[in-house]
N, C-alpha and C positions, 0 to 999 in steps of 0.2 A: 217577532222575530229578531230586527233588527238590535233591539236589548242582548241577545242571546250571540250573535255575532261578534260585537263588541264585549260583550264578557269573555269569552272564546279567546279572543283577539288579545285583551288586556290577560288573561291567564298568562296564552303562550307570551307571551313580551314579560311579563315577571320569571316564569321559568327560565329564558331566554338569555334576562340579564342574570339571575341567580345560577346557572349553569357557568357561565366567562367567569363570574369572580371566585367559583372553584377552581377554576381551568387556573386560573392568572395564580393563585394564592397555593393552589400544587406544586406550579412551577416554580416557581421562588422558592419553596424548599429545597427542592432538587439540589444537590452539588453541582455546579458548574465546574467543569474542567479548567485549568489552566490557561490562558491564553499564550500559547509558547508560538513564536514565527516556525512556519515549517522550516526544517530540518531539513537536506534531501537527503533522500538515504543510500545507501552503498550500492550502486548496483550490484545485483545477484547475479554470480554466474550459473547459469542452469545448467550449460551442458561444456564439456574443453574443448566442442568447435564453437562455442562465443567468448572462450577466453582469449585475447590476444595474447598471451605471453606466449600461452600454451601452443597457438598457433604458429609466433612466432621463434621458437625453441625447435618445432618442427620440423620449418623450412631450411634452418641453419642445419639441422639434423641430415636433411633430406639431402641437400648440397655438398658436404661435409664428404657422407657415402657417397658422391655422386662420382665426386673427387679422389676417392680413395684415405680419405686422411680419415685420426682417429677423432672420437670426439674428446674434449679436455678431462684432462682425469684420471683417462684410460690407457694403459700401455697395452700394446701387442703382447699375446701369450706366447711365448714360442713352444711353447706343448702342445697347443692346439693345432 
């Protein structure tokens, strides 16, 4: 009985060692990704209300309309 348990343990140990070797070899064959320093990605604007420039321009337009000014580049239309 003791010899059978020892034999099963020995077989399990051999199988474990073979699987570890096989795993290391297959991992060594895989191409590795080049190690580049982390380059920060540009912040992605999801919606107009997340864009600081859009909000700033919107506020300028609102102030101009409140004061009754015309936006730059536009002239008043006398026919309108």
